N, C-alpha and C positions, 0 to 999 in steps of 0.2 A: 460557726462550723456546725453542719447538720449532724443530728444525732443518728447513730447507727440503729437500724431496726433490730429489735430483740429477736432471739432465737425462736420464741413462741410465736411472734408475728410472722416470721418467715415460714415456720412450719404450717401455720394456719392457711397462709396463701397457697402453699404447695398442696395442701390437702384439698382445697377448693378446686384447684386445677385438675387434680386427679379425679375427683368426683365428677366434675364437668366432663372430663374425658370418658369416664365410664358411662355417664348418661348418653353422651353422643354415640359411643360405641354400641350401647344397647339399642338406641333409636335406629342406628344404621343396620344392626342385625335384624331388628323387627321389620324394618322396611324391606330389607333384602328377602326375608322369609315370605313377606306378603307378596313381593314381586314374583318369587318362585311359584307360590301357590296360584297366582293369577295366570302365569304362563302355562302351568300344567293344566289348569282348568280350561284355558282357551284352546290348548291342544286337544283336549278330550272332546270339547264341543265341535271343533273343526273336523276331527276324525269321525265323529258321529254323523255330521252333515254329509261328509264325503261318502260314508257307507250307505246312507239313505239314498244318495244320488245315484250310486253305481249298482245298488242291489237290484236284482230282477224284480219287475213289477209284480204285485200280487195277482194270482190267478183270478179271473172273473168267475163269479158264480155261474154255473151252467143254468140256462133258463129251464124252468120246470118241464117244458115240453120235451127237452132233450133227455130228461131222466125218466120218461114215462116207462111203465112196465111193458113187457113184450105182449103182443096180441094174445089174448086168451090166458094171461097169467095174472089175474086179479088177486088182490088180497094176499100178497106173498109175505107180508110182515116187514118190520123195520129193518132187520138185518139184511133181508133180500133186497130191499129198496136201496140200502147203502151199497151193496155189492153192485147193483145195477147202475148206480151213479159213479162207480169207480172208473177212472179214465180208461183202463185197459179194456173193460168189457161194457162200457157205456154204449148203448145202442143209438146210432145216429137216427134222427127222425127220418121218416119216409120222404118220398119225393115232394118237392115244393112245386106244385103245378102252376102253370102260367095263370095270371089273374084273369085273362081273357082267352077265349079260344083262338089259337094261332091260325093264321091262314094256312091252307093246305100247302105243303112243299111241292115244288115241281117234281113230277114223277121221275124216277130213275129208270132209264131204259135198260132192260135186262141185257146182260152180255150176249146171251143167246136167246132170242125171242122164243117163248114157249109155243109149241105146236097148238094150233087152234083147237084140236080135239082133246087136249089135255086140260085138266082144271088148273086154275091159278094157284100160286104158291102162297102160303101164309106161315109166318114164323111168330110164335107167341113167346115172349120173354117174361120171366118172373124176376123182377128186380129185388134189391134189398134183402137178399138171402144171406144167412150166416149166423143169425142170433137165435133163431127158433128152429132147432133141429127137427122137432116133431112135425112142425108145419111144413118144412121143406120136404120131409119124407112123404107127406100126403100128396104134394104135387108130383113127386117122383113116381108115386104109385098110380098116377092117372094113366100111365102106359102109353102116352102120346109123346111124340118127339118135341117136347117143350125144351126151352133153354133156361137154365138158372144163371142169373147174374149175381155174383157173390161178392160181398164187401171184403176188402183186404183186412187182415188181422182180426176178423170176427172170430168169436170163440169156437165155432164149429165149421169154419170155412173149409178146412182140409178134409174133414170127414164127409161133409155134404158133397164137396166136389168129387171125391172118390166114389161115393155111392151113385151120384148122377152119371158119372162117366161109365161106371160099370153097367148101368142100366140103359146106356145108349142115348142119354139126353145130352144136349149141348151144355157146355160150361163156359162162362165168361167172367171177366173181372168187372165188378161194378165200381168204377173209379170215381172217388169223391173229388169234386171240383168246386171251386169257389162260386157261390151264388151272389147275386146283387145284394142279398140281405145280410151277407157276412159282415161283421162277426156276430150279429144278433142271431143268425142261423148258422150253425156249424155243421158242415157236411160229414164230419167224423174223422176217425183215425186214418192216416195216410193221405190226407187231403192235399191237393195241388192248388197253389194260390198265385194270383197275378203278381204279387210282390216278390216272389222267389227269383233269385238269380238263376240263370240257365243251368249251372252245375247243380244247384240245390234242387231245382225242379226235376232234372233227369235222375238224380240220385234217389229222390223220393219215389218217382215213377218206377224205377227198377226194383226198389224194395216192395212196392205194391204188387208188381207183376210176379215177384217171387213168392208172395205170401199165399197164393191160391194155385194149387196144381191143376193140370189138365185143361187150362184155359186155351180156347181157340181165338178169342177176341176180347174186345173191351167195349163197354158203353159208359157214358157219363152219368154219375149221380149228382143231381143238381147241375151246377156249372153254368148258370145263366149269365155269369160275368166272364169266367175264364174262356168259355167257348166263343166269345166275341173277340178274343185277342189272337190275331193271326200268327204273331211270332211264337207265342207259347204253344199254340196248337201245332204249328209246323215242327217244333222241337219234339212234341209228344209223338207225332206221326212218324218222325224219323226213327224213333226207337221201335215203334210198332212195326215199321217196315223191316228193320233189321231182324226182328224176331218172327217175322212171318205171321203177324196177327192182324185181324180185321178190326174195323171200328164201326159201331152203330151209334148214330147220333140220337140221343133221347129227345132232342129238340125242346129244351126248356126255355128257349127264347127264339124269336123270329130272326134275330140278328146273328145267329150262329154262323161261323165260318168253317165248320167242320167239313162240309162238302168240298169246298175249294182246297182245303189242306189235303184231303184224301186224293183229289184229282192231281194236285201238284206232286205228291209223294207216291202216287200210284198204289195206295193202300186199299184193299177190298173194303167196300163201304155199303151201308144201307142206312135208312133213317126211320125213326118212329113215325108211323102214320096215325095211330089211334092209341090214346091212353084208355085202358079198359075200366079202371076203377077209381078215377078221380072223385066220383060220387059213389060212396060205398053202400049201395042198395042193389038188390037183385035185379029190379026192373031196369035200372040205369046200366048195369053191367051187360045184361042181355042186349040192350039197345046198342051199346058200343061194339059188341061182338058182331051184330048185324051190319053195323057201319064198316067194320073191318072187312067183312066178307064182300060187301058192295065195292069197297075200294079195290080189293084184290081182283074182282071180276073186271073192273074198269081198266086197271093198269097192269094186270098180269101177276102182281105180287103185292104183299102188304106186310107190315110189321106192327104187331100190337104189343104193348107193354102193360103188364099188371104187377101186382104186389102181393106178398104172402099174407093176405087177409083171409080169415075164415070164410067170409061171404064170397070172395073171389074164387076160392077153391070149390065151394059148393056149386056155384054157377057153372064153372068150367066142367066139373064132374058131370053135371046134367046135360050141358050143351055140346061138349066136344064130339060125342059120337055123331050127332047130326051135322055139325060143322065139317067133320071129316068126310062126309058124303058130298059136300059142296066144293071143298077146296082140298088141295094137297098140303097137309101139315108137314112142315120141315123145321129143322133146327136153324138157328141164326147163321151158322157157318155155311149152310146151303143156299142162303138167299142173298148173301153179299156178293159183290163183284166190283172189279176195277172200272171206274167211270172215265170217260174221255171228254 
């Protein structure tokens, strides 16, 4: 007959089982804690990656040429340079000229041919206005019927437009449009882009038109890409038609479709014939003015576009009295007409 186990032996076996249970429970608790930590860590990593994916992309640094100081405003200090680089008041660069001289556009037949005894008509537009009020006032002071084309949302756009209107000058909106160089070259605040949906394009256009008072018409700033897109230009001209505004094509590309859009929508239209100051020296600007007068004599009218450079102002101040004897200087609104 087998001997019964002693109480001591039974207690020892029971204690071992309890210790083993405690060890197993401890291991399970530690394992569970590690699993919880791993799950929390994985969730944090996943959340970080999702935030990185959905966050807005960082803004590109603006090329140095876009942050240049205004003409005649050298050495303004670091604080002024930072202000000039701020998005709200950053000055867009001036016109991007075609790399090669564009072939002359087909002449626009005037709506009413000018009498032979009257001199040809010439409109001179000064683009890129709105950031240097002092320079704009110099052009206004020339007392000739020039036209100022003013950037939307420029710091002094409203004051300059009001002064020009009061003095009898023409006032236009200088509408920023996408160039082929975009995004390396940014046409500035209020720009219209080829990738915009129709509603977005029209909404931006309406904001641009509302930012400058007294405008009678529009011409494009840059736009060597957008002005080749017929659908977008038709949308733009539809709004101009409704508002009774004219359009002057700056002709930054030979592939522009602005003329056909103007004909389709019956928007009063003209086109740039001569850039006056793509080379900023006095001799070149005088030569371009002579070219402008010759074109006007040949075709009855001509449009020249210059920019608010000091050298352009000085040459015009010296040359306009003589030019006014050869041609009839008019505002842009007087030279446009509906083409058939």
